[in-house]
C-alpha positions in Angstrom: 191.9 21.9 5.1 193.5 19.9 7.9 195.4 22.9 9.2 192.4 25.0 9.4 190.6 22.3 11.4 193.4 22.1 13.8 193.4 25.7 14.4 189.6 26.1 14.9 190.0 22.9 17.2 192.8 24.4 19.1 190.7 27.6 19.7 187.7 25.6 20.7 189.8 23.4 23.0 191.3 26.4 24.7 188.0 27.7 25.2 186.4 24.9 26.6 189.6 24.2 28.9 189.2 27.9 30.1 185.4 27.8 30.7 185.8 24.3 32.6 188.7 25.9 34.8 187.0 29.0 35.4 183.9 26.8 36.5 185.8 24.5 38.7 188.1 27.1 40.1 185.8 28.1 43.2 185.4 24.5 44.2 189.1 23.8 44.0 190.1 26.8 46.0 187.4 26.0 48.6 188.6 22.3 48.9 192.2 23.4 49.2 191.5 26.1 52.0 189.3 23.6 54.0 192.4 21.0 53.5 194.8 23.9 54.8 192.5 24.5 57.8 191.9 21.0 59.0 195.2 19.4 57.9 198.0 19.7 60.9 200.9 22.0 59.9 203.4 19.0 59.4 201.1 16.5 58.3 201.1 14.4 55.0 197.9 16.4 54.0 199.8 19.4 53.6 202.5 17.7 51.5 200.1 16.2 49.4 198.1 19.5 48.7 201.6 21.1 47.8 202.3 18.3 45.4 198.9 18.7 43.8 199.5 22.5 43.5 202.8 21.7 41.3 201.0 19.1 39.3 197.9 21.6 38.5 199.4 23.2 35.3 200.6 19.8 33.8 196.6 18.8 34.5 195.6 22.0 32.6 197.8 21.3 29.8 196.7 17.6 29.4 193.2 19.2 29.5 193.9 21.4 26.8 195.6 19.0 24.7 192.7 16.4 25.0 190.1 19.0 24.3 191.8 20.1 21.1 192.2 16.5 20.1 188.5 15.5 20.6 187.3 18.7 18.9 189.7 18.1 16.0 188.3 14.4 15.5 184.9 15.7 15.8 185.3 18.6 13.3 187.3 16.2 10.9 184.7 13.5 10.9 181.6 15.8 10.6 182.7 18.7 8.7 186.4 18.3 7.1 186.0 14.8 5.3 182.6 15.8 3.9 183.6 19.3 2.6 186.8 17.3 0.9 184.3 14.9 -0.7 182.2 17.8 -1.8 185.2 19.6 -3.1 186.3 16.6 -5.2 182.9 16.2 -6.6 182.3 19.8 -7.5 185.6 19.7 -9.2 184.6 16.5 -11.3 181.6 18.2 -12.2 183.3 21.3 -13.6 186.0 19.4 -15.4 184.0 16.0 -16.6 180.4 16.8 -15.8 180.2 13.6 -13.8 176.6 12.9 -12.6 176.7 12.6 -8.7 175.4 9.2 -7.7 177.2 8.7 -4.2 175.5 8.9 -0.8 176.5 11.8 1.3 178.9 10.9 4.0 178.1 13.5 6.5 174.8 14.6 8.2 175.6 18.1 7.9 176.0 18.4 4.4 173.3 16.1 3.3 171.2 19.0 1.7 174.5 20.4 -0.1 174.9 17.0 -1.6 171.4 16.7 -2.7 171.6 20.3 -4.1 174.9 19.1 -6.1 173.2 16.1 -7.2 170.4 18.2 -8.8 172.6 20.7 -10.2 174.9 17.9 -11.8 171.7 16.3 -13.3 170.8 19.7 -14.6 174.1 20.3 -16.0 174.3 17.2 -17.8 170.9 17.4 -19.3 172.1 21.0 -20.5 175.4 19.7 -22.0 173.3 17.0 -23.8 170.9 19.6 -25.3 173.8 21.6 -26.1 175.8 18.8 -28.0 172.3 18.2 -29.9 172.0 21.9 -30.8 175.7 22.0 -31.9 174.9 18.9 -33.8 172.1 20.6 -35.6 174.0 23.7 -36.2 176.7 21.8 -37.8 174.1 19.9 -40.0 172.5 23.2 -40.9 175.9 24.7 -41.9 176.8 21.6 -44.1 173.4 22.1 -45.7 173.7 25.8 -46.1 177.3 25.3 -47.7 175.8 22.7 -50.2 172.9 24.9 -51.2 175.3 27.6 -51.6 177.5 25.4 -53.9 174.5 24.5 -55.8 173.3 28.1 -56.3 176.8 29.1 -57.5 176.8 26.0 -60.0 173.2 26.8 -61.1 174.1 30.5 -61.8 177.2 29.3 -63.6 175.0 26.7 -65.8 172.6 29.6 -66.3 175.1 31.9 -67.6 176.7 29.1 -69.8 173.3 28.2 -71.2 172.3 31.8 -72.1 175.7 32.1 -73.9 175.1 28.9 -75.6 171.7 30.0 -76.8 173.2 33.2 -78.4 175.8 31.4 -80.2 174.5 28.2 -81.1 173.0 29.0 -84.5 176.2 31.3 -85.3 178.6 28.4 -84.9 176.2 25.6 -85.9 175.6 27.0 -89.2 179.3 27.2 -90.2 179.8 23.6 -88.6 177.3 22.4 -90.9 178.9 24.1 -94.0 182.2 22.8 -93.1 180.8 19.0 -92.7 179.4 19.5 -96.1 182.4 20.6 -97.8 184.2 18.0 -96.2 181.6 15.4 -97.9 182.4 17.0 -101.2 186.3 17.0 -100.7 186.2 13.2 -99.8 184.3 12.5 -102.9 187.2 14.3 -105.0 190.1 12.6 -103.3 188.7 9.1 -103.3 191.9 7.8 -104.2 194.4 9.3 -102.0 194.3 7.4 -98.5 196.5 9.9 -96.8 194.1 12.8 -97.6 190.9 10.8 -96.6 192.6 10.2 -93.5 193.2 13.9 -92.9 189.8 14.3 -93.7 188.5 11.9 -91.4 190.3 13.7 -88.4 188.9 16.8 -89.4 185.6 15.6 -89.6 185.9 13.9 -86.1 187.1 17.2 -84.5 184.1 19.2 -86.2 181.7 16.6 -84.9 183.4 17.0 -81.4 182.8 20.6 -81.5 178.9 20.0 -82.4 178.6 17.6 -79.5 180.1 20.5 -77.4 177.5 23.0 -78.7 174.6 20.4 -78.3 175.8 19.9 -74.7 175.9 23.7 -74.1 172.3 23.8 -75.7 171.1 21.0 -73.2 172.2 23.3 -70.2 170.1 26.2 -71.3 167.1 24.4 -72.6 164.1 23.9 -70.5 162.6 20.6 -69.9 160.8 19.2 -72.8 159.2 16.3 -71.5 156.6 15.6 -68.9 157.5 13.4 -65.7 155.7 9.9 -65.6 156.2 6.9 -63.3 159.3 5.2 -64.3 160.3 1.5 -63.1 164.1 2.0 -62.1 165.2 -1.3 -62.2 163.9 -1.7 -65.9 165.6 1.9 -66.9 168.8 0.9 -65.1 169.0 -2.5 -66.7 168.2 -1.0 -70.3 171.0 1.7 -69.7 173.5 -0.9 -68.4 172.8 -3.1 -71.4 173.4 0.2 -73.9 176.6 1.1 -72.4 178.1 -2.4 -72.0 178.2 -2.4 -75.9 181.1 -0.1 -75.7 184.6 -0.8 -75.5 185.0 1.0 -72.2 182.9 -1.7 -70.7 184.7 -4.9 -72.2 186.4 -5.7 -68.9 184.1 -3.8 -66.5 181.6 -5.8 -64.5 178.4 -3.8 -63.5 176.3 -5.1 -60.8 172.7 -4.1 -60.4 170.7 -4.1 -56.9 167.5 -2.2 -57.6 164.3 -3.5 -56.4 161.6 -4.2 -59.0 159.0 -2.2 -57.1 161.2 1.0 -57.1 159.3 3.7 -59.1 160.2 7.4 -59.6 158.4 10.2 -61.2 160.7 11.7 -63.6 161.5 12.0 -67.6 162.9 8.6 -68.9 165.2 10.2 -71.5 166.6 12.7 -68.9 167.1 9.7 -66.5 168.6 7.7 -69.1 171.1 10.5 -70.1 172.1 10.8 -66.3 172.7 7.2 -65.8 174.9 7.1 -69.1 177.1 9.9 -67.9 177.4 8.3 -64.5 178.2 4.8 -65.8 180.6 6.2 -68.7 182.6 8.3 -65.9 182.8 5.0 -63.8 184.2 3.3 -66.5 186.7 5.8 -67.2 187.6 5.9 -63.7 188.4 2.3 -63.6 190.4 2.5 -67.3 188.4 -0.3 -68.4 188.8 -2.8 -65.7 187.0 -3.1 -62.3 183.5 -3.2 -61.0 180.6 -0.8 -61.0 177.9 -1.1 -58.7 174.3 0.5 -59.2 171.9 0.1 -56.0 168.7 1.7 -55.4 166.4 2.2 -52.3 163.6 4.3 -51.3 163.9 7.0 -48.6 160.5 8.6 -47.7 159.2 10.4 -50.4 162.2 10.1 -52.6 164.3 7.3 -54.4 167.9 7.2 -54.2 170.2 5.6 -56.7 174.0 5.1 -56.1 176.6 4.6 -58.7 179.7 3.2 -57.3 183.0 2.0 -58.6 186.0 0.4 -57.6 188.6 2.7 -58.9 191.1 5.3 -57.1 188.5 7.6 -56.1 188.2 11.5 -56.6 191.1 13.8 -55.9 190.2 16.0 -53.0 191.0 19.3 -55.0 188.4 18.1 -57.5 185.7 17.5 -55.2 184.4 20.8 -54.9 184.5 21.4 -58.8 182.9 18.2 -59.9 179.8 19.9 -61.4 181.5 22.8 -63.0 181.1 23.3 -66.6 184.3 22.4 -68.5 186.0 21.0 -65.5 187.4 17.9 -66.2 190.1 15.5 -65.0 190.5 13.5 -68.2 192.7 14.2 -71.2 191.7 16.8 -73.7 190.8 14.3 -76.5 188.6 12.4 -73.7 186.2 14.7 -72.4 184.9 18.4 -72.4 183.8 18.5 -68.8 180.2 19.0 -69.5 178.9 15.5 -68.7 178.4 15.9 -64.8 177.1 19.4 -65.3 174.6 18.4 -67.7 173.8 15.5 -65.3 173.3 17.7 -62.4 171.2 20.2 -64.6 168.9 17.3 -65.6 168.6 16.1 -61.9 167.4 19.6 -60.9 165.1 20.0 -63.6 163.5 16.6 -62.3 162.8 18.0 -58.7 166.1 15.8 -57.8 169.6 16.0 -56.6 173.0 14.8 -57.8 176.1 14.4 -55.6 179.3 13.1 -55.7 182.0 11.7 -52.9 184.6 9.3 -52.2 183.6 5.9 -50.7 185.4 5.1 -47.2 186.3 1.7 -48.5 187.9 3.0 -52.0 186.5 4.4 -55.1 183.9 7.0 -55.9 180.1 7.4 -55.2 177.5 9.5 -57.2 174.3 9.6 -55.7 171.1 10.6 -57.6 168.1 11.4 -55.5 164.6 11.8 -57.4 160.9 12.1 -56.3 159.2 8.7 -55.6 156.1 7.8 -57.8 
C-alpha cells in the first residue's frame, strides 16, 4: 500500500512541479533577459545571473522532492491509513464476524465505514439466525432418531406380541400339565430329600418359563383398564414399600421427592408395574448396596418421574438396545430382558414415554413421562 501511494505521490509531484515550472518559465525568462540588458557586461549582476542559472536544476529537483513528499503525506493521511483500517476491519468481519463499532478515521471513507458497519450488523444477525436454525435442526434430527428407534422397538414388540399370542396356549397348557405331574411326583417321593430338591429346581424353571410367557402376553395384550387420576406420591410410596421387603433392597436406600399435588392420568396397575421394574433394575445395578432416588415434577401438560441410581451406569453399547425384547446385561438366571420392554410398552399405552440415560455425575437415570391430570 505504501509503495503504491509513493508512486502516485511521485507522479502527482512531477505533474505539479512541471505545471508550476511551465507557468513560471515565461516570467523567469523575461526577468533574466531584462537583467542581461540592464546589467553591465562585467558587473556583479551578470555573475549572479550565471550562478542562478546553474542552481536552477537543483531548485527544480528540490521542488519535485517537496511536492512528492507533500502529496505522499496527504494521500497517506486521507486515503492510505483509512484504507488499511478498512481492510483490517473487513478481514475481521470475514474471519470472526466482528461487529464494527469504531469511528471512521478518514472523511473520504466515512460512508464506506458506515456501510461496512451495517453489513457487519446484518452478518452478525444472520449468523445468529443460522446458529438458531442449526440448533433447531439438530434437535429435530435427535427427535427424529428417537422416534425412529421407538417405531422400530414398537414394531419388534408388536411382532413378539403376535408371536406370543399364537403360541401362549400351546406352551401354557403343557406347562400346566408339567406342574401337575410335578405335584404328583413330589407326593410319591416324600421321603427322598435329594429327589425333592431336584423337583424343586424343575418346578422353579417351569415357573420361570411360565413367567416369560406371561411377560410376552403383556407385550401383545391391549390396555385393559381405564386411566384415572393417580396421586403419584402415594403410588410411588406404596411401590417403594412393596419392593423394599425384598432382599435386593436390604442395603439400598430409596429417597422420594415427589410433590403431593402431582397427579397423573393413567392406570394405577400399569404405573405400579413400570415403577417396580425400574426400582428392581436400579437395585440390581447397585448389587444390593447404594442409593436410589425417585423424583417427580410437572412439565406443562405432562408429569415426569425420574428413577436414578448411584451405580456404575449403562454401558455405551447397551444404551441403544435398552428396550429391545430379550436384551439384558444380567446373568441368564437373573433376568429375561423383558422388564424394560414391557415397561416401555405400558408407558406408551398410557400416552407417555420411557427413556434411559447415564447421569453426568455417575449412575443411570430412567425417565417416565405421563399425561398430567
